[in-house]
C-alpha positions in Angstrom: -7.7 2.6 -7.9 -8.8 1.1 -11.2 -11.0 -1.3 -9.3 -13.0 1.6 -8.0 -13.1 3.5 -11.3 -13.9 0.8 -13.9 -17.6 -0.2 -14.2 -17.5 -4.0 -13.7 -20.7 -5.7 -12.7 -20.7 -7.7 -9.4 -17.2 -6.5 -8.5 -17.8 -6.1 -4.7 -16.0 -3.7 -2.3 -12.8 -1.9 -3.3 -11.3 -2.6 0.2 -10.0 0.9 0.9 -9.6 0.0 4.6 -6.8 -2.3 3.6 -5.2 -0.1 1.0 -2.9 1.7 3.4 -0.9 -1.5 4.2 0.8 -2.0 0.8 1.7 1.7 0.9 2.9 2.1 4.4 4.8 -1.3 4.6 7.4 -0.6 1.9 7.8 3.1 3.0 8.5 2.0 6.6 10.8 -0.8 5.4 12.8 1.6 3.3 13.1 4.1 6.1 14.2 1.4 8.5 16.8 0.1 6.0 18.1 3.6 5.4 18.4 4.1 9.1 20.4 0.9 9.5 22.6 1.7 6.5 23.5 5.1 7.8 24.0 4.1 11.4 25.8 0.8 11.2 
């Protein structure tokens, strides 16, 4: 988020099409681990 907010010259694209991966990955992993913990 700071990459988009801060005024840095020649910084390029913020890459928001990729931003969901670092958020969804750990959440999905934690949900899968909790499922395995509770059902095994």
